[in-house]
VEXDREN-2710 file (C-alpha; in Angstrom, 1 decimal):
% VEXDREN-2710
k/r/px/py/pz
1/UNK/204.2/-202.2/-62.3
2/UNK/202.4/-201.9/-59.0
3/UNK/204.0/-202.7/-55.7
4/UNK/202.8/-206.0/-54.4
5/UNK/201.9/-204.5/-51.1
6/UNK/199.7/-201.8/-52.7
7/UNK/195.9/-202.5/-52.5
8/UNK/194.1/-202.7/-55.7
9/UNK/191.2/-200.3/-55.6
10/UNK/187.9/-202.0/-56.6
11/UNK/186.3/-200.7/-59.7
12/UNK/184.0/-197.7/-59.1
13/UNK/180.3/-198.6/-58.9
14/UNK/178.3/-196.2/-61.0
15/UNK/175.6/-194.3/-59.0
16/UNK/172.3/-195.1/-60.6
17/UNK/169.5/-192.6/-60.5
18/UNK/166.3/-194.0/-58.9
19/UNK/163.7/-195.1/-61.3
20/UNK/161.4/-192.4/-62.5
21/UNK/158.4/-193.8/-60.6
22/UNK/160.3/-193.6/-57.3
23/UNK/161.6/-190.0/-57.5
24/UNK/159.8/-187.3/-55.6
25/UNK/157.7/-185.2/-57.8
26/UNK/157.8/-187.6/-60.7
27/UNK/154.7/-188.6/-62.5
28/UNK/155.3/-192.3/-62.9
29/UNK/152.5/-195.0/-62.7
30/UNK/152.7/-195.6/-58.9
31/UNK/152.6/-191.8/-58.1
32/UNK/149.7/-191.4/-60.5
33/UNK/147.8/-194.3/-58.9
34/UNK/148.4/-192.8/-55.5
35/UNK/147.2/-189.4/-56.7
36/UNK/144.1/-190.8/-58.2
37/UNK/143.4/-192.8/-55.1
38/UNK/143.7/-189.7/-52.9
39/UNK/141.6/-187.6/-55.2
40/UNK/138.8/-190.1/-55.7
41/UNK/135.7/-189.3/-53.6
42/UNK/134.8/-191.7/-50.9
43/UNK/131.8/-194.0/-51.5
44/UNK/128.8/-193.0/-49.4
45/UNK/127.8/-195.8/-47.1
46/UNK/124.2/-195.9/-48.4
47/UNK/123.6/-199.3/-46.9
48/UNK/124.4/-198.0/-43.4
49/UNK/122.0/-195.0/-44.0
50/UNK/119.2/-197.3/-45.1
51/UNK/119.7/-200.3/-42.8
52/UNK/120.9/-198.5/-39.7
53/UNK/119.3/-195.1/-39.8
54/UNK/116.2/-194.7/-41.9
55/UNK/114.5/-198.1/-41.6
56/UNK/115.1/-198.5/-37.9
57/UNK/114.0/-194.9/-37.3
58/UNK/110.7/-195.4/-39.1
59/UNK/110.2/-198.8/-37.4
60/UNK/110.6/-197.1/-34.0
61/UNK/108.1/-194.3/-34.9
62/UNK/105.6/-196.9/-36.2
63/UNK/105.8/-198.8/-32.9
64/UNK/105.6/-195.7/-30.8
65/UNK/102.6/-194.4/-32.8
66/UNK/100.9/-197.8/-32.5
67/UNK/101.4/-197.8/-28.7
68/UNK/99.8/-194.3/-28.5
69/UNK/96.8/-195.4/-30.5
70/UNK/96.1/-198.5/-28.4
71/UNK/95.8/-196.5/-25.1
72/UNK/92.2/-196.6/-23.8
73/UNK/90.6/-193.4/-22.8
74/UNK/91.5/-189.8/-23.4
75/UNK/93.0/-188.7/-20.1
76/UNK/95.8/-186.3/-21.1
77/UNK/97.9/-187.4/-18.2
78/UNK/97.7/-191.0/-19.4
79/UNK/98.4/-190.1/-23.1
80/UNK/101.2/-187.6/-22.7
81/UNK/104.1/-190.1/-22.1
82/UNK/103.2/-192.1/-25.2
83/UNK/102.7/-188.9/-27.1
84/UNK/106.2/-187.7/-26.2
85/UNK/107.6/-191.1/-27.1
86/UNK/106.1/-190.9/-30.6
87/UNK/107.3/-187.3/-30.9
88/UNK/110.8/-188.4/-29.9
89/UNK/110.8/-191.2/-32.4
90/UNK/109.7/-188.9/-35.2
91/UNK/112.5/-186.5/-34.5
92/UNK/114.9/-189.3/-35.5
93/UNK/113.6/-189.3/-39.1
94/UNK/111.9/-186.0/-39.5
95/UNK/114.8/-184.7/-41.7
96/UNK/114.2/-187.4/-44.3
97/UNK/112.1/-185.4/-46.8
98/UNK/112.2/-187.9/-49.6
99/UNK/110.5/-191.0/-50.9
100/UNK/107.6/-192.3/-48.8
101/UNK/107.7/-189.4/-46.4
102/UNK/106.8/-187.0/-49.2
103/UNK/104.2/-189.3/-50.7
104/UNK/100.6/-188.2/-49.8
105/UNK/102.1/-185.4/-47.8
106/UNK/102.9/-187.8/-44.9
107/UNK/105.7/-185.8/-43.4
108/UNK/103.5/-182.7/-43.2
109/UNK/100.6/-184.7/-41.8
110/UNK/102.7/-186.1/-39.1
111/UNK/104.2/-182.8/-38.1
112/UNK/102.8/-179.7/-39.6
113/UNK/105.1/-176.9/-38.3
114/UNK/105.5/-174.0/-38.5
115/UNK/102.0/-172.9/-38.8
116/UNK/102.2/-169.0/-38.7
117/UNK/98.6/-168.5/-39.8
118/UNK/97.1/-170.9/-37.3
119/UNK/95.6/-173.1/-39.9
120/UNK/95.7/-176.2/-37.8
121/UNK/93.8/-174.7/-34.9
122/UNK/91.1/-173.4/-37.2
123/UNK/90.7/-176.7/-39.1
124/UNK/90.7/-178.6/-35.8
125/UNK/88.0/-176.5/-34.3
126/UNK/85.7/-177.5/-37.1
127/UNK/86.6/-181.2/-36.6
128/UNK/85.9/-181.0/-32.9
129/UNK/82.3/-179.8/-33.5
130/UNK/81.6/-182.1/-36.5
131/UNK/80.7/-185.8/-36.7
132/UNK/83.1/-188.3/-35.2
133/UNK/85.9/-189.3/-37.5
134/UNK/87.3/-192.6/-38.6
135/UNK/91.0/-192.9/-39.4
136/UNK/90.1/-193.2/-43.1
137/UNK/88.1/-190.0/-43.0
138/UNK/90.8/-188.3/-41.0
139/UNK/93.3/-188.9/-43.8
140/UNK/91.2/-186.7/-46.1
141/UNK/91.3/-183.7/-43.9
142/UNK/93.9/-180.9/-43.8
143/UNK/97.4/-181.9/-42.8
144/UNK/97.5/-178.8/-40.5
145/UNK/94.8/-180.4/-38.3
146/UNK/96.4/-183.8/-38.0
147/UNK/99.5/-185.5/-36.5
148/UNK/101.7/-184.6/-33.6
149/UNK/100.8/-180.9/-33.7
150/UNK/97.1/-181.7/-33.7
151/UNK/97.5/-184.0/-30.7
152/UNK/99.6/-181.4/-28.9
153/UNK/96.8/-178.8/-29.2
154/UNK/94.4/-181.4/-27.7
155/UNK/96.6/-182.7/-25.0
156/UNK/98.1/-179.3/-24.0
157/UNK/95.2/-176.9/-24.8
158/UNK/95.9/-173.2/-24.3
159/UNK/92.2/-172.5/-23.9
160/UNK/88.8/-174.1/-23.5
161/UNK/88.1/-176.6/-26.3
162/UNK/84.7/-176.2/-28.0
163/UNK/83.7/-179.8/-27.6
164/UNK/84.8/-183.1/-26.1
165/UNK/88.2/-183.8/-27.7
166/UNK/88.2/-187.6/-27.1
167/UNK/86.8/-188.7/-30.5
168/UNK/89.3/-186.4/-32.3
169/UNK/92.2/-187.6/-30.1
170/UNK/91.5/-191.2/-31.0
171/UNK/91.1/-190.5/-34.7
172/UNK/94.3/-188.5/-34.8
173/UNK/96.3/-191.2/-32.9
174/UNK/94.9/-193.9/-35.2
175/UNK/95.8/-191.7/-38.2
176/UNK/99.4/-191.4/-36.9
177/UNK/99.6/-195.1/-36.4
178/UNK/98.4/-195.8/-39.9
179/UNK/101.0/-193.4/-41.4
180/UNK/103.7/-195.0/-39.3
181/UNK/102.8/-198.5/-40.7
182/UNK/102.8/-197.1/-44.3
183/UNK/106.2/-195.5/-43.9
184/UNK/107.7/-198.7/-42.5
185/UNK/106.2/-200.7/-45.4
186/UNK/107.1/-198.3/-48.2
187/UNK/110.7/-197.7/-47.0
188/UNK/111.4/-201.4/-47.8
189/UNK/111.2/-200.9/-51.6
190/UNK/112.4/-197.3/-51.5
191/UNK/115.5/-198.3/-49.5
192/UNK/116.2/-200.9/-52.1
193/UNK/116.1/-198.1/-54.8
194/UNK/118.8/-196.2/-52.8
195/UNK/120.9/-199.4/-52.4
196/UNK/120.7/-200.3/-56.1
197/UNK/121.3/-196.8/-57.5
198/UNK/122.7/-197.0/-61.0
199/UNK/121.8/-200.7/-61.6
200/UNK/119.6/-201.8/-64.5
201/UNK/115.9/-201.3/-63.9
202/UNK/116.4/-198.5/-61.3
203/UNK/114.6/-195.6/-62.9
204/UNK/114.6/-193.5/-59.7
205/UNK/118.4/-193.2/-59.1
206/UNK/120.2/-193.6/-62.4
207/UNK/123.6/-193.6/-60.9
208/UNK/125.0/-194.0/-57.3
209/UNK/125.9/-190.3/-57.1
210/UNK/122.2/-189.4/-57.3
211/UNK/121.4/-191.4/-54.2
212/UNK/124.3/-189.9/-52.4
213/UNK/123.3/-186.4/-53.4
214/UNK/119.7/-187.0/-52.2
215/UNK/120.9/-188.1/-48.8
216/UNK/123.5/-185.4/-48.5
217/UNK/120.9/-182.8/-49.3
218/UNK/118.7/-184.1/-46.5
219/UNK/121.6/-183.4/-44.1
220/UNK/122.3/-179.9/-45.3
221/UNK/118.7/-178.8/-45.5
222/UNK/118.0/-180.4/-42.1
223/UNK/120.6/-178.2/-40.5
224/UNK/119.2/-175.2/-42.3
225/UNK/115.8/-176.0/-40.9
226/UNK/117.1/-176.2/-37.3
227/UNK/119.0/-172.9/-37.6
228/UNK/116.3/-170.9/-39.5
229/UNK/113.1/-172.3/-38.0
230/UNK/113.5/-174.4/-34.9
231/UNK/116.0/-171.8/-33.5
232/UNK/115.3/-168.7/-35.6
233/UNK/111.6/-168.5/-35.0
234/UNK/111.7/-168.4/-31.2
235/UNK/114.9/-166.4/-31.3
236/UNK/113.1/-163.6/-33.3
237/UNK/114.9/-160.4/-32.1
238/UNK/116.9/-159.5/-29.1
239/UNK/114.3/-157.0/-28.0
240/UNK/111.4/-159.2/-28.6
241/UNK/112.1/-163.0/-28.4
242/UNK/109.3/-165.4/-29.1
243/UNK/109.7/-168.6/-27.2
244/UNK/106.0/-169.3/-27.8
245/UNK/106.9/-169.9/-31.5
246/UNK/109.2/-172.8/-30.7
247/UNK/108.3/-176.2/-32.2
248/UNK/106.4/-178.2/-29.6
249/UNK/106.3/-175.3/-27.2
250/UNK/102.9/-176.1/-25.6
251/UNK/104.3/-179.5/-24.7
252/UNK/107.6/-178.1/-23.4
253/UNK/109.6/-179.6/-26.2
254/UNK/111.4/-176.6/-27.7
255/UNK/115.0/-177.5/-26.8
256/UNK/114.3/-181.2/-26.7
257/UNK/113.3/-181.1/-30.4
258/UNK/116.4/-179.1/-31.4
259/UNK/118.7/-181.5/-29.5
260/UNK/117.1/-184.6/-30.9
261/UNK/117.2/-183.1/-34.5
262/UNK/120.9/-182.4/-34.2
263/UNK/121.6/-185.9/-32.8
264/UNK/119.7/-187.5/-35.7
265/UNK/121.6/-185.5/-38.3
266/UNK/124.9/-186.3/-36.7
267/UNK/123.9/-190.0/-36.9
268/UNK/123.1/-189.5/-40.6
269/UNK/126.5/-187.9/-41.1
270/UNK/128.2/-190.8/-39.3
271/UNK/126.4/-193.3/-41.5
272/UNK/127.1/-191.5/-44.7
273/UNK/130.8/-191.2/-44.1
274/UNK/132.4/-191.8/-40.7
275/UNK/135.6/-190.3/-41.9
276/UNK/134.3/-186.7/-41.4
277/UNK/136.2/-185.4/-38.4
278/UNK/135.5/-181.7/-38.8
279/UNK/131.8/-182.2/-39.5
280/UNK/131.3/-184.5/-36.6
281/UNK/133.2/-182.2/-34.3
282/UNK/131.0/-179.3/-35.4
283/UNK/128.0/-181.4/-34.6
284/UNK/129.4/-182.3/-31.2
285/UNK/129.9/-178.6/-30.3
286/UNK/126.4/-177.7/-31.4
287/UNK/124.9/-180.7/-29.4
288/UNK/126.8/-179.7/-26.3
289/UNK/125.6/-176.1/-26.6
290/UNK/122.0/-177.3/-27.0
291/UNK/122.2/-179.5/-24.0
292/UNK/123.4/-176.5/-22.0
293/UNK/120.1/-174.6/-22.6
294/UNK/117.5/-176.1/-20.2
295/UNK/114.4/-174.5/-21.7
296/UNK/113.5/-172.4/-24.7
297/UNK/111.7/-170.0/-22.4
298/UNK/115.1/-169.0/-21.0
299/UNK/115.6/-166.7/-24.1
300/UNK/113.3/-164.2/-22.3
301/UNK/116.5/-163.4/-20.4
302/UNK/119.3/-161.6/-22.4
303/UNK/121.9/-164.2/-21.4
304/UNK/119.5/-167.0/-22.5
305/UNK/118.9/-165.3/-25.8
306/UNK/122.6/-165.0/-26.4
307/UNK/123.1/-168.7/-25.7
308/UNK/120.5/-169.6/-28.3
309/UNK/122.0/-167.3/-30.8
310/UNK/125.4/-168.9/-30.2
311/UNK/123.8/-172.3/-30.8
312/UNK/122.3/-171.0/-34.0
313/UNK/125.7/-169.9/-35.2
314/UNK/127.1/-173.3/-34.3
315/UNK/124.4/-175.1/-36.3
316/UNK/125.1/-172.9/-39.3
317/UNK/128.8/-173.6/-38.9
318/UNK/128.1/-177.4/-38.9
319/UNK/126.2/-177.0/-42.1
320/UNK/129.0/-175.0/-43.7
321/UNK/131.6/-177.6/-42.5
322/UNK/129.5/-180.4/-43.9
323/UNK/129.3/-178.7/-47.3
324/UNK/133.0/-178.0/-47.3
325/UNK/134.2/-181.4/-46.0
326/UNK/131.6/-184.1/-46.5
327/UNK/130.2/-182.9/-49.9
328/UNK/133.6/-183.0/-51.7
329/UNK/134.6/-186.2/-49.9
330/UNK/131.5/-187.9/-51.3
331/UNK/131.8/-186.1/-54.7
332/UNK/128.4/-184.5/-54.6
333/UNK/126.8/-181.1/-54.3
334/UNK/123.5/-180.0/-52.9
335/UNK/120.4/-180.9/-54.8
336/UNK/116.8/-179.9/-54.6
337/UNK/114.9/-180.6/-51.4
338/UNK/111.2/-180.0/-50.7
339/UNK/112.0/-177.7/-47.8
340/UNK/113.8/-175.3/-50.1
341/UNK/110.5/-173.8/-51.2
342/UNK/111.6/-173.7/-54.9
END
């Protein structure tokens, strides 16, 4: 019999193991759900791309081209500011090689570059000495002779033109304005196709991933175009750089075009998936480097050439980072693009 003064010990409480779904490393339903959530690709914000990137970009270009076409007279000093405004606007959407931009060769007609064989100048010489052109007739001629590159040759001639350029300047500007209006108009239904990918009746994009892949491909191939052509062509070789081969060189736009192109593709990335820190940081580095190069002509100096080569490496790094980070995050891989040359 226990002593009355002895404390009676409480019964031992058995130690229960935590439920299976709460233990570390267990494969219960909650852990599985979390795993699936983390593994699932992020949904691309197609709506942001369409509503806040593509459509406003094409609207801005259409307005700038219309302003250029309404200027009276053909004085280059009067036309050049409007020409640069239209060129700037096009750089915001030049990377979108799909849908209405590809229809009827519009993207090439708006900016035919590069032109290593000088097809534009040859075709333009024939137009200068021919009968005056209407905008409708201009649309039937070679894309190499039209658009921003055509206007650049007329507003910044490198030699004596064979005839009065005024009729051709006006026809080319009117042709640009017409294409700007068409792009704005046609991106309304095409944008709807991107927004309704996978829905009944959408025969263009049979599932949402197809729309995401198409937009992601524009991003990757746009970066390739900057590195290989906008930078690579003028960079040429260390011993023989070719700044004269830069896009928009006659108009002094070589570095401006590169910087604007990078900014536009960064915006596309931000709209596709803002949670892309590595890719956005890679863009920021490339844009900072581009802004640090005042003129493409500086590559005639060895230090200038090295700066442009470093920029080219940064652009390629941004492309590789996007493929490694953004592609898997969106659950897509690269698809076919018209710039691939396949």
